[in-house]
N, C-alpha and C positions, 0 to 999 in steps of 0.2 A: 925816414920814419919819423912821425911827429912825436916830441918829448911830451912826458907826463907833467913837468912843471915848466912854467914860462915865468921869468923875471924881467919885469919893464921899469927902467929908471932912466928917463931920457928928457927930464926938465922942461916939461910942457908940451910935449909931442905925444904923450901918451894915447890920445885918442886917435891921432893920425895912424900911428903905428897899430893900433887895434883894427881900424878901418881896412889897414892893409893886410891883416892877418886872418880874414874870414876862413879861408881854408883850413888854416891851423887850428882857429877856435872851434870849428865844426866837428874836428876829429873828436871821437870818444875817448882816445889815449890821453889826450890833454884832460888832467884831473885838477890842476890847481893852477893859479896865477898869483905872483906876488907883485904888487904894482906901486909905485909911490905916486901919490896925487895930491897937489896944491888944490884945495878945496876953495881958495880965495878966488880963483878962476872957475867960476859957476858953470860956465858953459862947457868947459874941459870936463870937469867933474861930471856933469850931467851926461855928457856923451859916452865918458867911460862906462858909467853905470848902465845907461840904456844897451850899449853895444855888448856888455857882458851878460847883462840879464837876458837879452835876446839869444844869446849863444847858449843859455842854459846853466849859469854860474849864478851862485848866490854868496854875497859877503859873508865871510866867517869872522873876520877880525879887522878893526880898524884902529889904529893906534899909532903913537909916536913916544918918544923917549921924553921923561919929564923935563929934560935940559930944554925941550922945545915948546913947553907950555906957553912961554912968553916970548915975544919977539920975532924976529923976520920968519921963521919957520913954523909958527904956531898953527897954521891953517895946512901944514903938510903932514899927510898921514900915510903910513903904510897900511896897504889893504891886501887881505888875503881873501882871494875869491876860490871857491870849490864848485865842483859840477855838481848841481843838485843831488 
């Protein structure tokens, strides 16, 4: 059975995980996805957005803790995507 929530935090392989999850992403049972994306890696971030939007998801939240505003993780965000 397909889950209703998916969480992905794999440090740079998010787009590859999503590519391999076509069947799960297509399931209407999957309602939301929590994914951590380092937007400094533009191609990865773009591919994550493209895959999720093509699967019918919309980004609801994009945020990180204030402690990450500056420094090595300033471009890393937790994104919450929900099915349209």
